[in-house]
N, C-alpha and C positions, 0 to 999 in steps of 0.2 A: 873775470870780473863777475861777481854775483849781483844781479840787478835788485833794486829795492822795489818790492811789490806792496802797495797800499791795499789793505784788506778792510772793508767796511764792517763795523761791528754794530750790534743792536744794544738797546738800552732797556734794562729790565722793567723800568717804570712804564714804558710804552708797550712792552709785550705782555706784562702781567700788572695792570694798574692796581695800585694799592687802594684799599678802602680807607676811609677817613681815620678810623681808629688804629690803623696799622702804620700811619705815617712816621711815628716816632720810634717804632720798634723794629721795623724790617729795613735793613740797609738796601740801597739800590746799587746796581753794578752794570758795567758794560761787559758784553760777552761775544765770543765767536767760537764756532765749532772747531775742534782740534784738527779735523780732517783737512780743512782749508790750509792751516798752517803747516801741517805735515807734508801735504802735496807740494807746496811751494818750496819748503826746505829740501825735500828729497830730490826735486828736479832742478835745483841750482839757484833758487832765489832767496832773498832775505825778506821775510814778512814784516810789515810795519802796520800794526793794528790801529785803525782810525775810528774812534768813537764818534757818534753823532754829536754835533755841537752847533751852536748858533752860527749861521753864515752871515749875520748882519752886525756882529759886534764891531768889526773893524774892516774897512775897505782893503781889498787886496789879499785877504787871508787865504781864500780858495786858490788864487793864482800862486801864492807862495807854497801852499801844500803840494799842488800838482807839479810845480817846478822841482820839488824834492823827490818825486817818484819817477820810476822807470816803467811802471805798469800799475794797473789798478784792477782789483778783483772785487766785484759787488757780491756780497754773500746773500744767502737766502734766509728764510725764517721770518717770523713776526706776524703770522696770520691770527691776530687776537680775536677772540669772541666768535670764531667761525665754527659752525656745526654743519656737517655735510648735508643735513636735512633742511637747513635754512634756505629760504628763497632768495635772500639778498646777502651778498658778501661785501663788507666795507671796502671802499677803494683804498689803494695803497697809502695815500696821504691821510686817510681817516684812521688807518691802523697805527701808523707810527709817524706822526707829523714832523718831529725834530729830525729823525733819521731821513725821512723823505726829502726835506729841504736841503739837508747836508749832501746827501747822495746826488740829488738833482743838480746842485751847483757843481759838484765834482764831475759829473757826466758831461755837462755842457762845456766845462773848461777843458777836460780831457779830449773832447771831440774837436775843439778848436785847435788843440796842439797835436792832434793825431797820436795821442798816447795809447799804447796797447791796453785794451780793456776787455775783461771777460766778466759777464754777469751770469750768476747761477741761480736758478729757480726764481725767487723774488727779484734778484739782481737782473735776470733776463727780462722780467716784466718791467722793471724800472727803466731799462734801456729803451724798450719799446714805447713806454708812455712818455718819458721825458723828451724823446726825440719827435713826439707828435702823434704816436699811435694810440690805440685804445686797448684797455684790459677789461675782461668780463667782470660783471658784478653779480653774476649768478653762479652758484657752485658748479664746478666741473665734476662729473660723476666718474667713478671707477678709476681715479688717479690718486688715491690716498692710501698707498701702501703703509704698513705699520712701521717699517724701519728703513725703507729705501734700499735694502740689500736683498731681501728675499722676494720682493715683488718687482717684476720686470715688464717693460713694454718694448715692442719692436718699433723703431722709427725708420722711415725711409729717407735716405740722404739724397738731396737734390744734386743732379749732375752739374758740373762746371761751377761749383761753389768752393769756397775755402775749406769747408768741412769735408767735402768730397776729396779734395787734394790731401788733406791731413790724414784722413782715416783710410783712404783708398778702399772704401766699402760702399755698397749700395744699401745695406741694412746695418742696424746697430741695436743690440739689446741693451736697454738703458733702465736705470732705476728712477723712473719719473713718478713723483708723488706731490700733488699740489691741489689746491681748491680754486685757483683762478688761472687764467691763461690769456695769451695775446689774442685779441679779437680782430684788430685791424693794424696793419703796419704803416709807418710813415714812409714817404717816398725814398728816404735815405737808407732804408733797410730792405733786405730781401730774405725770403724764407730759405733756410738751408737744410731743414729736416722737419718732417711731419709724422705724427703718430699713424701707424698703419691701420689701426682699428677705427679711429674716429676722425682722423684728419687734423687733430689739434696741432698747432705750431709748436714744435719741440726745440727748434734752434733758429736763430737769425744771425745775419752778419751785415756789415755796412757795405755799400756798393763801392765806395772809393776811399776807404781807410786801410791802413796797413793791417791792423788786427783790432776789430771792434765786434765782438762776438757775444751772443747770449744763448744759453742753453737752459731749457726748462727742467732738466734732470740734474743729477749730482755726480759728475765725474770725479770730483775730489774724494769721494768715498770708495772709488773703485781702482785707485792707483795700483794696488797690490795684485789685482786680478784681471784687469781689462786693458789690453794694448791700445785700444782707441782712446781711452781716457788718458793714458800716459802720453800718447801722441799729441792730443789736444793741449794738455797742460804744458808739455815740453815746447810746443810751438809758441805758446803764450810767453813762457819764460825766455825763450830764445829771442823773440821780438823785443821783449823788455831789455834784454842784454844788449841788443843792437842800439836801443835808445840810450842806454847807459854809456856805451862807447861813443855815441854821437855827442853826448853832453861833455864827456871827458875831452874829446878832441877840440871842442869849442873853447874849453877853459884853458887849454894849453897855451 
């Protein structure tokens, strides 16, 4: 059985706001990086793209969406108006308000149902903030690689964590590129990896959930060349598969 993995998408109007004279000429669209979809398909899941939408239109919609999913992947991207030389970086909700509200509601519902969840880059930051942590609003230096493939950081994996169990490694060369980072974690999360150079939090996980993981880097881009990335995604898909089988047994 292939599990259904919901993948959060971004909205072009929020990532690249139109100017007034452009409103009638440039179409808007929802989008998601192909690498997320490819990783899910290659490792046994069925991707289900979820565009940001109003969470207030109808009561129970978020619950209905989550009930249809076996896993949930929070994608990255969306840091509008950010210049690495700026002294202030807009908070996540300031960057993409509709997306923030939609993903926030999904995270809270998935948390209550113990649904397998993985957050990547911005998705990692969303998990931290929505569950009660804090994200920096000052730009992070030296973490802005051009493509996320040729620029690498070394992270230290914390012992006795899920990430430690999955990778069986003490160190991991990752493609970390971002302008914000987790500043303070909520009590429900723990650090599972830090950057060896500056100590920035590169991965988090829940204390008491089956699989609720956030990574600041982009393992979906490394499936073809990095065993740890494959192992992480495969564990996520496997946990979602267990969720799908559980739901099937209940409905029989």
